[in-house]
N, C-alpha and C positions, 0 to 999 in steps of 0.2 A: 611521483605523487601528483595527484590531480589538483584541479583548481579549488581553492578554498574560499568559502564565503564567510565573512567576518561574523555574522549572526546567522548561522545555518538554519535553525528552525524558522526564523522570520523570513529568510529567503524562500524556503520551501513553501511557507504559508502564502506568500505573495504570488508565487507562480502556480500554486495548486489549482485554483479555479480554471486557469487557462488550459490545463492538461486533463481536466475532468469535466467534459461537457457532453460527450457522446452518450446517449441513453443506455446503450449496452454496457459501456464502461462503468457508468454509474451503478447499474444493477450488479455487475460483476464485483465491484468494490464493496457493495453492501453485503455480499455473500463472503467474499474472499478475506476481507480484513478481520471480521470476527473469527473466521476459520484460522487465519494466521495466528491470532492471539491465543485461541484455544490450543492449537498445535504447539505453539511455543511453550505454553504452560505444561502440556503433556510431556514435552521433551525435558523440561526442567524437573518435573516430578519423576519422570523415568530415570533421570540421572541420580537424583537424591534418594530415591527408593530402590535403586538398582533394578528397575522394572524394564526389561528389554521390550516388552509389549508396548508399554506407554511410550517409550522412546521411539520405537519403530513407527507406531501410529502417528506420533507427533511429526516425524520426518516426512511421512507420506502427506499428511495434512499441510505441512509447511510448503512442500513442493507444489501441491495442488493449488494452494492459495496464491503462490507466486506465479504459477502458470496462468491462472485465471486473470490476474492483474496484468500480466505481460500481454496477454491477448487483448484485453480491454484497451490498453495503451496503444496498440497498433491501429485501433479504430479512430483515434483522435486526429483532428486536423493539425493541431499544434503538438508536436512530439515533445516529450520530456527531454531535458538536457541529458545526453548520454553519460553513463558512468565513466569516470576516468580511470579507476582502478578498483581493486577488491575492497579496500577500506572505504572508498567513496560509496560503493554499492551497499555495503553493510550498514553504514551510518544512515544513508538516505532511506533505505528500506525500513530500518528499525524506527526511525523518527516518523516516517509516514504511517506505519502500522499503529504505533502506540500514542502518537501525538497528533499529527496533522490530519489524518482522515477522521478520527473521532471528533476533533475540533471542527472540521469541515461539516460533519454531519450534525453535531449538536448546536452549532452556531446558525444553522439554517442554510448553509452554502449548498449542501446536497439538494435540498428541496428547491432552492432557487434555480440551480442547474437543471433539475428535473422539469420544472415548470417552463423553462426556456428551451427545452429540447426540440420542440416542433419548429421553432424559429430558425434553428441552425441546421437541423437534419431532416 
């Protein structure tokens, strides 16, 4: 089992701006996080309505969203802490998609990072 942080969402929130500064990564997250959320909802509705089409489209969307974000993170000077195991990956990804990135965007963190992009890159 991987390293545990006592207050995981607070830890992720503190580290988030450091790993989200590259302009391409910022744009990719702006596209990929809403895609992830929509894909997740399609998977859930596909399961509950027994719709294979919704489920399949949701899986493709989820994989695309994660691929975009993974690519964006490779562009960052400061890499994210590596996942320690499957449970760590799942919890960090879900918290990022449903809590941390929306908070980052709505609090103005995304816009601050975007305005600072030319100073760093």
